[in-house]
C-alpha positions in Angstrom: 0.0 0.0 0.0 1.4 3.4 -1.0 1.7 6.3 1.3 -1.1 8.1 -0.6 -3.4 5.1 -0.1 -2.6 5.0 3.6 -3.3 8.7 3.9 -6.6 8.3 2.0 -7.7 5.4 4.2 -6.8 7.5 7.3 -8.8 10.4 6.1 -11.8 8.1 5.4 -11.5 6.7 8.9 -11.5 10.2 10.4 -14.6 11.1 8.4 -16.4 8.0 9.7 -15.3 8.8 13.2 -16.7 12.3 13.0 -20.1 11.1 11.7 -20.2 8.5 14.5 -19.6 11.1 17.1 -22.1 13.5 15.5 -24.9 10.9 15.5 -24.2 10.1 19.1 -24.5 13.7 20.2 -27.6 14.2 18.2 -29.3 11.2 20.0 -28.1 12.5 23.4 -29.4 16.0 22.7 -32.8 14.8 21.5 -33.2 12.6 24.5 -32.3 15.4 26.9 -34.3 18.1 25.2 -31.2 20.1 24.1 -31.8 19.7 20.4 -31.5 23.5 20.0 -27.9 23.3 21.1 -27.1 20.6 18.5 -26.0 23.1 15.9 -23.3 24.4 18.2 -22.1 20.9 19.0 -22.1 20.0 15.3 -19.8 22.9 14.5 -17.5 22.6 17.6 -17.0 18.8 17.5 -14.7 18.8 14.5 -12.5 21.4 16.2 -12.4 19.3 19.4 -11.4 16.1 17.5 -8.8 18.1 15.5 -7.2 19.6 18.6 -7.1 16.2 20.4 -5.6 14.6 17.2 -2.9 17.3 16.9 -1.9 16.8 20.4 -1.3 13.1 20.1 -0.1 12.6 16.6 3.4 11.1 16.2 5.2 11.2 12.9 8.6 9.4 13.4 11.4 11.0 11.4 12.4 9.3 8.2 15.7 7.4 7.8 18.5 9.7 6.7 19.3 8.6 3.2 23.0 9.5 3.7 23.3 6.3 5.7 21.9 4.1 2.9 24.4 2.2 0.6 23.3 3.3 -2.8 25.9 0.9 -4.3 24.3 -2.1 -2.8 20.8 -1.0 -3.9 22.1 -0.4 -7.4 23.5 -3.9 -7.5 20.2 -5.3 -6.5 18.5 -3.3 -9.2 21.0 -4.5 -11.8 20.4 -8.2 -11.2 18.6 -8.2 -14.5 22.0 -7.7 -16.2 23.5 -10.6 -14.3 20.8 -13.3 -14.3 18.8 -14.4 -17.3 16.5 -17.4 -17.6 18.2 -18.6 -20.7 21.6 -19.0 -19.0 20.2 -20.8 -16.0 18.2 -23.1 -18.2 21.5 -24.0 -20.0 23.0 -25.2 -16.6 23.4 -28.9 -16.1 20.1 -30.3 -14.6 21.3 -30.4 -11.0 22.5 -26.8 -10.9 19.4 -25.6 -12.7 17.2 -27.4 -10.2 19.2 -26.1 -7.2 18.9 -22.5 -8.5 15.1 -22.9 -8.9 14.7 -24.5 -5.5 16.5 -21.6 -3.8 15.1 -18.6 -5.7 11.8 -20.0 -6.9 12.5 -19.5 -10.6 15.2 -18.6 -13.1 14.7 -14.9 -13.6 16.3 -11.9 -12.0 12.9 -11.1 -10.5 13.1 -14.3 -8.5 16.5 -13.4 -7.2 15.4 -9.8 -6.3 12.3 -11.2 -4.5 14.6 -13.5 -2.5 16.6 -10.4 -1.3 13.7 -8.1 -0.8 11.7 -10.5 1.4 14.7 -10.8 3.7 16.5 -7.4 3.5 15.0 -4.0 4.1 18.0 -1.8 4.7 21.5 -1.5 3.3 23.6 0.7 5.5 27.0 2.2 4.6 29.2 1.6 7.6 31.7 4.2 6.5 29.0 6.8 7.1 27.2 5.3 10.1 29.7 3.3 12.2 30.1 5.9 14.9 26.6 7.4 14.8 24.2 4.4 15.3 23.1 3.3 18.7 21.1 0.4 20.1 18.1 1.2 22.3 17.6 0.2 25.0 21.3 -0.4 25.8 21.9 -4.2 25.8 21.8 -5.6 29.3 24.6 -8.1 28.6 26.9 -6.3 26.2 29.6 -8.9 26.5 27.6 -12.0 25.5 30.2 -14.6 24.6 28.1 -16.4 22.1 28.5 -13.5 19.7 31.2 -14.2 17.2 32.0 -10.6 16.1 32.4 -7.1 17.4 29.3 -5.9 15.7 27.2 -5.7 18.9 27.6 -2.5 20.9 30.6 -3.1 23.2 29.2 -1.2 26.2 25.7 0.2 27.1 25.2 3.6 25.5 28.1 3.3 23.1 27.6 3.4 19.4 27.5 0.2 17.3 31.1 0.9 16.1 33.3 -0.7 15.1 31.1 -1.9 12.3 34.0 -2.1 9.9 36.0 -4.8 11.6 35.5 -8.4 12.6 37.9 -10.9 14.0 38.9 -13.0 11.0 42.1 -14.9 11.8 43.4 -17.2 14.5 45.9 -14.7 15.7 43.3 -12.1 16.5 44.1 -9.8 13.6 41.1 -7.8 12.2 39.9 -7.9 8.7 37.6 -5.4 6.9 33.9 -6.3 6.5 32.3 -6.9 3.1 28.7 -7.1 4.3 27.1 -8.2 7.5 23.6 -9.0 8.6 23.5 -7.4 12.0 19.8 -7.6 12.6 19.7 -11.3 13.1 22.2 -11.0 16.0 20.3 -8.2 17.7 17.1 -10.1 17.3 18.6 -13.3 18.9 20.1 -11.2 21.7 16.7 -9.6 22.2 15.1 -13.1 22.7 17.8 -13.8 25.3 17.2 -10.5 27.1 13.4 -10.5 26.7 13.9 -7.2 25.0 13.0 -5.6 21.7 16.0 -3.7 20.4 16.0 -0.9 17.9 18.7 0.7 15.8 18.6 4.5 16.4 19.9 7.2 14.1 21.1 10.7 15.0 17.9 12.3 13.8 15.8 10.0 16.0 14.7 7.6 13.3 14.9 4.0 14.3 14.6 0.5 12.9 12.9 -2.1 15.1 14.9 -5.3 15.3 12.2 -7.6 16.6 11.9 -10.0 13.7 14.6 -12.2 12.0 13.7 -10.8 8.6 14.0 -7.2 9.6 17.1 -7.4 7.4 19.6 -4.7 8.3 22.7 -5.3 6.2 25.8 -3.2 6.7 28.0 -2.6 3.7 31.7 -2.3 4.4 35.1 -1.6 2.7 35.5 -5.2 1.4 32.1 -5.2 -0.3 33.5 -3.9 -3.6 37.3 -3.9 -3.0 39.7 -6.7 -2.2 42.5 -6.4 0.4 45.0 -5.4 -2.3 42.5 -2.7 -3.5 41.6 -4.6 -6.6 37.9 -4.1 -7.4 35.6 -7.0 -7.0 33.5 -7.9 -10.0 29.9 -6.9 -9.5 28.7 -10.5 -9.5 30.9 -11.2 -6.4 29.4 -8.2 -4.5 25.9 -9.4 -5.5 26.6 -12.8 -4.2 27.5 -11.2 -0.8 24.1 -9.7 -0.6 22.4 -13.0 -1.3 24.6 -14.6 1.3 23.6 -12.0 3.9 19.9 -12.3 2.9 20.0 -16.0 3.8 21.0 -15.1 7.3 17.6 -13.5 7.8 15.9 -16.9 7.7 15.2 -18.6 11.1 14.0 -21.8 9.4 12.2 -24.0 11.9 12.4 -21.4 14.6 14.7 -21.4 17.7 14.2 -23.5 20.8 14.2 -22.0 24.3 17.0 -24.4 25.3 19.2 -22.9 22.6 18.6 -19.4 24.0 19.6 -20.6 27.5 22.7 -22.2 26.0 23.5 -19.1 24.1 23.2 -17.0 27.3 25.6 -19.1 29.3 28.1 -20.3 26.7 31.7 -19.4 27.4 32.5 -18.8 23.7 31.0 -19.1 20.2 32.4 -22.5 19.7 30.6 -23.9 22.7 27.4 -22.3 21.6 27.4 -23.4 18.0 28.6 -26.9 18.7 25.6 -27.6 20.9 23.0 -25.6 19.0 19.9 -27.6 18.0 18.5 -24.8 15.9 21.3 -24.5 13.3 18.9 -23.3 10.6 17.9 -20.2 12.7 20.1 -17.5 11.1 22.2 -20.1 9.4 25.1 -19.0 11.6 28.5 -20.2 10.5 30.5 -23.1 12.0 34.1 -22.8 12.9 36.3 -24.0 10.0 38.5 -27.1 10.8 42.1 -26.5 11.7 43.2 -27.9 8.4 41.4 -25.1 6.6 43.1 -21.8 5.9 40.5 -20.2 8.1 40.8 -22.8 10.8 39.1 -21.8 14.1 37.1 -19.0 12.5 33.4 -19.0 12.0 33.5 -18.9 8.3 32.3 -22.4 7.2 28.9 -24.0 6.9 28.1 -27.5 8.1 24.5 -27.7 7.0 23.2 -27.6 3.4 21.4 -24.6 1.8 23.0 -22.0 4.2 24.4 -18.6 3.5 27.5 -19.7 1.7 25.5 -22.1 -0.4 23.1 -19.3 -1.5 26.0 -17.1 -2.6 27.7 -20.0 -4.4 24.6 -21.0 -6.4 24.1 -17.4 -7.5 27.8 -16.8 -8.4 28.0 -20.1 -10.3 25.0 -19.1 -12.4 26.4 -15.6 -13.0 29.8 -16.9 -14.1 28.2 -19.5 -16.4 26.1 -16.7 -18.0 29.3 -14.7 -18.6 30.8 -17.5 -20.6 27.6 -18.7 -22.2 26.6 -15.3 -23.5 30.1 -14.2 -24.4 32.0 -17.3 -25.6 35.6 -17.2 -26.4 39.0 -17.2 -24.8 38.9 -13.5 -24.1 36.3 -14.0 -21.4 38.4 -16.5 -19.5 41.4 -14.3 -19.7 39.6 -11.2 -18.3 40.7 -10.3 -14.8 37.1 -10.0 -13.6 36.3 -13.5 -14.7 39.4 -14.9 -13.0 38.7 -13.0 -9.8 35.1 -14.3 -9.7 36.2 -17.8 -10.5 38.8 -17.9 -7.7 36.2 -16.5 -5.3 33.7 -19.2 -6.3 36.3 -22.0 -5.8 37.4 -20.5 -2.4 33.8 -20.3 -1.2 33.2 -23.9 -2.0 36.0 -24.9 0.4 34.0 -23.4 3.2 31.2 -26.1 2.8 31.7 -28.9 5.3 29.3 -31.2 3.3 29.2 -32.7 -0.2 27.9 -29.8 -2.4 27.4 -32.1 -5.4 25.2 -34.4 -3.4 23.2 -31.4 -2.2 22.5 -30.0 -5.6 21.6 -33.5 -6.9 18.9 -33.7 -4.2 20.4 -36.2 -1.8 20.6 -33.8 1.1 17.0 -32.5 1.0 15.5 -29.3 -0.3 16.1 -25.8 1.2 13.8 -24.6 4.0 12.9 -21.1 2.9 10.6 -20.4 5.9 11.3 -18.1 8.8 9.8 -18.1 12.3 10.6 -17.2 15.9 10.7 -18.8 19.3 9.2 -22.3 19.2 
């Protein structure tokens, strides 16, 4: 419903309310013999209603657009240039079916719907990292189940630093590409029996009381690699799809998991005992044999966040070669960067990807719910 439609319905409701009050006063006046005073009441009643309404109306400030990542939004809008039904249909049968199972079809509209149903805000952390606050201040700001520094470190402090997460075994910090921060605040709210909001300097706020509230922060690594080499657009788009999948709490979350989250001594203890692994599709710690060993950057269950990004990126890469055949495509730096990224992402899957897309590990659960 558009804002104009909402305004029209509100005005219609006000008109009905006025007529209801007018009829009521007419009946009262007639029963009490004061029908001569009805004309005064009929004229004064709208003024009374208007004055009461003006005293209680509350129009929350709109979100400051300077915080919004226009680049991420542009990449969502440009999915039509990346995904075409023809290229997906040319996939081998298993990959084609996996794409359709995840996105519900083969067109860019299906991919956009996948994102839009799970993401409502793309925030530029370079603009907002020191200006956003959580309200009310988290009761337990040092929850050990949380695997990053994205939660406010102390009550009353800003959500900074958005731009860094621990991403190595020696504690060094790496720049963020994109992060779904709303799922963490929502889970923390369930633990604290609180509904948190993300508050902006102008007073605007985003309620974080649902897993699909979908607040995605866009960081320095979203479009640029560590060596400052630009990422191909399809790699950045795959990040958005990855983060969108984190907004699903498939199957809900059990109360026992919330209790375990609250008292876990570290993220590894929490995630290893979690019975609700599809809620948020949070990452597992990579095995020590992996280059990211000991870091929460791997997936142990099928159809998670990494899977979603991989299925999309695979299709986008295939479309590049299918629509533009020839050795020049394979020699382009963008194609090579995206291919290397795809291969690296597949190493983060702790299950057999080929068995998954062939249907042996079940279909994706695309539902989302809350506490069960």
